[in-house]
N, C-alpha and C positions, 0 to 999 in steps of 0.2 A: 471460642469463642477470639477474638483477636483483641490482644492487648495494647495499650498505647503504643508501644514502642514495632507494631505491626504496622498498626492505622497511621503511624508515622513514615512508616517504608511507602505502604501504597498511597499515600499522597502526595510523598514526593516524585515514585515514579508517573502518577497520574499527572501530576504539572509538567515531569520533561516529559512525556507525550502530548503535552498540547501545544509545548514552546518549540519544540523539535521536528516532530511527527509535520511534511507539510499537506498543506488544508489544501481544499479546493479553491482555486484565483477567483477571489471575485472582481468586473471587471470596475472602473474606477467609477464613479459618480460624473457623470455629468453635470458640469459647475452651472449651469443655466436652464431654463424653463420655457425663453424664445427664443426663435432663429428671427433674426432684423434678416429683412430683403434690400439689396440694392439703395432704393430711393429713404432708408429711412436714416443711412449711415454717413459718416462725414468721414471716416477712414476706411478702406476695405483691407477686408483678411487678404495677407501676402505671401508668398514663399520669402524667407528671409531677403537671397542673394537675388530675387528677381524672378520675372519670368522667363526671360533668359536660361538663369540656372535651372529654373523648375521641371523646363521639359527636358533640359541637357540631361538631369538626373532621371525623370523617366524613361527618356531613350537610352541611357544606359544602363539602366537595370529591369530593363524588360527583357522576356523571351519572345520570340517574333517566331516560335513554333508553334504551327495548330497542325500535327500530324503532316500529311502529306498535300493539304491544300494551303494555298495562299489566299489572303482577305486583305481588302482592300476598304477604308473606309475611315470615318468619325464616330470617335467613341465620345457620347456624354454621357458625366456622372455628376451626380449632385452629391455631396458631403457636406456636412458641419464643421465650423472649428469655432472653438468653445473659446471660452475665458484668458484661457491661458494659453491658446494657440493650437491646441490637440483636436486631431481629425479624428470625429464621429459621423456615424449611419451612412457609410459611405454603399452610396444605390447608382447604380447603371441605368439613367435616362433614356438613349437608346445604344444601343450597341450594334455592332457590328457579327461577330461569333461569339459562342458562349468562351470556347475557350481561352480568345484574345481580352474579352471582358472580365472575365474571371484573372487573368494573366497582368490587366492593371490596376484592377481593388489591389491585388498584391502588392506592386509595386507601393501603390499608394498608402499603405498601409508603414510602408520603411520611412517615407520621408520622418522627420524630424516636425519637431514644432513651426510652426508659422507666425507672424506676427499678428495678433486677434485685431477683426476689424473695431473700429470704436466709433461710437455717439459723443460729442461734445469734450474726447479726449479718454473718456471708459471704455475698456475693453466691452465686450459683449460679443456673444453667439451672434454667430450668422451662416446664411445657406452661401455654397459656393457651388457653383455650375462652369465645369472645367472640361471643353472639347478635347481630344486626344485623336489627332490622325493617325492612321497608318495607311502606309501608302509603300509599295514595293518600288524600290531604285529603278530606273533607267536598266541598268546590266542586267540585273534579275530578270525584269519584264521580258528583257527579247533571249534570255539563255534558257529560258522555261518553255517547256514543249506544252502549247495546249493544245489538247486534242479535242 
């Protein structure tokens, strides 16, 4: 039978396990239950430094490697920007190639917080549709051996 001192030690060890052993990370809760579409917004969700900076970030961080093949086209993806600017629910609406689609989702997840959309000054969740164009450069296009 355990005495009081033994019980205290066990309780202390149990407490240390709870505090210091990492648990399975739970995803943060989405801050809104409704996503507003563009026609309801008075301010749109936007990348903090503007659209040009957003595309520079995307293209700088993309790996265009897709095995031996080269693809061109526009990937359309949808995602939610919540009330604090976090990006959620990234989905490919129209893809070009699975390897490029997956890579684009990876890069979008790297983005920091956006400026959230608003309705009359209040931050709200909104749906964003983003087109990202994959196009081979003229030099690369002329250097490839097309068989």
